[in-house]
N, C-alpha and C positions, 0 to 999 in steps of 0.2 A: 196636041196645039201648043204654040207657045204663048203662054196669057200675059196681061198687062202684068199681074204680079211678079211672074218669074223674070218681067224684063228691068223692074225695078230695083228688083232685088241683086239680079246681076250687074245693075247701075250701083247699086248703094257697094258691094261688095270690091268692085274694080275701084270706086271711088277710093278704098280703104287700103287694098293691094297698091296703089299705086301713088297716094297721099299721104299713107302712113295717120299721124296724127291730125293732120291738115284737112284730109280724107272723112276721119270722122266729125271734126268741126265744120264742114264743108255739107256733110250730108244731113245732119241733125240740123243745120241753118236751113235748108231748104225744106226738111219736113215739118220745122215752126214756122215758116212761111207759106202755112197752108199749102204747100204742093205735095202731091203724094209720093214718097219716099219715104219707107217704113222703118222705124224705131226698130220696131222688131226685128228688122235686118241686120242695122247698121249696128248696134250696139251690141248685137249675141257676136257677130263676125268678129266686132272689134275685139271681143272679149276672148275670142279663139287667138286672134292675133298676141292678145298679149300671153294666152298660154304657150306660146310658141316661146315667147321670150323677145319679139319684137316690139311692144309697150308692154305698161306695167297697168293694171287694173284702176288704179286711182289716177292715171293718169287718163285713161279713157273716158274715166267718170266725170272729172274736171272740165276735159274737154270738149266733152257732148254738152253737159250743161249749160255752158259756155257759148256753144254752138244753138243750144235752146234758147238760149238767152237774143242770141244775136236776132235770128229767124223773128222770137216772139215780138222782137222790136220792130222789125220789117213790117209786121202783120197791123200791128197795134196804131202805127204810124198811118197805114193805109186805113185802119178805121177812123183815127183821130182826123185827117185829111178831107176824107173821100166820104164817109157817114155811111152809112145803113144804103142809102139811093145808089152810091158807086158802087158797093160790093153786088146789090144786087142785080144791076146792070153788068158787071164785069168778073163776078165773080164765077160765073159757070166754067170761065174759061182755064181755072185751075182747079175745076170739081167741089169751089163752095158752093154748095146747093143750100135752098132755100133753107128747107129743114135742117142741116149741118148749123147754118146763121143764128135760126131759130132756137136752136138745142141751147147753143152756147150764151145767145141772150138772156133765155132763161134761169139758164144758171145763174151766171153774174147777178141779175136781179134777185134772185131769190138768197143768194149767199154774200154778197158784195163784193169788197173788194179780198177777202179770205179765198171765195173762189178760184183766183189768179194762183193760188198756192195749193189749194187742193187738186183742183181740175189736174195737175201737172201729171198725175198718174192714172186717171181714167181717159178710159177708152173713146176716143172721135173728139169729146171735150175738148182735150189736153191739146189738141192742134188748132181747135178753131176760138178757142175762148180769149184770146186776145184781140180779136176783132172789135167783140162786146167792150173791153176795156179800154180801147180806143175811142171807140164811137162814143164813149163815159164819160174820155177826158178823165182817167184815173190818174192818179197822182203818180208823174213817174217814176220818182227816187222808190215808193213803193210797188209799182209794179216789175221792176228791175229785182227787187231784192225778192218780194216772192216768187218771181219766175225762176232767179236760179236756184232758192233755196228748195222749189217745190219740186225744181226737174233733176236735183242731185239722186233723193233714193229709186229716183225712174232707170236713169240712166246706169247708176250704181247696179240696179235687179236684174237688166236685163245682160250688161256686159259680165256679172257674176256668173249668168248661166251658163254664158258662152264660153267663159274660162273653166266652168268644172265640168263640161261636157267634153272640152276640147276638139279633137278632130269627129266626134260624133252633132256639134251643136247644130247640124241641120237638121235634125230630130225632132227640136222644139217646131219647126214649121207647120204640122200638124197640130200643134201644139198652144198655139199663138193664144185664142181666147180663152184657155185654162189661164195661161200665164200673166194673161192682165187682170183675171180676178183673184190671180194671188198675190199680187204685186201691189195689189189696189187695197185688199184685205190689209195687209203690213205697213204699209206705206202712207194710208189714210188715221191707220191707228197713230204714227208717231207724228203725222201733221196734226193731227186732231189734240192733241198734247202742247205742240209746240203755240198753237191757236188759244189751246185756255191758256197754257203760262203768257203769252202776250196779254191776252186780254188781263189776266189777272194783273200783272205787274202794272196796266194802265190804269184799272181800278183805284190803283193806291198812289199814285202818283195825282 
């Protein structure tokens, strides 16, 4: 039986096959705007296309991060203008459940603005963290910076996996959850260092 996951996966692949870099950008924009189009399909397939020589690994990383930023800004302003009541009422139409929104809000409340940076490599939270950031009217410049920087390691890691697997990139589909864990461990360690370094400089100023 043809599942929804398979359908959106083929949609992501079709976007990249048809539009190249623009397909990567569009796919990551859609995913980051809280519409279910998994980056775990978009970026590995883009990595495979890079392996074929039609794009570059660094190119898809940059374009993927820019798409992530664009989609996140859409979600940010939806949260800013609509607030929690709007999302509770209409979010269900794009699969924004109460539980997912609450999880993202709790993460944002616990870690503050740095949550936008760290959460970009965390399953589920990375997609929805822009909503509570918008609701809280987080500083836009900080939001843009944290979102873009936090998206880079995620896009690179997924793209690199597709790149090294080449034509066998589809084998990662059965290991998505394990891939999430591996990327989280490495990227969070890197981002934790950035936060420590940033706060250290702030105290000295």
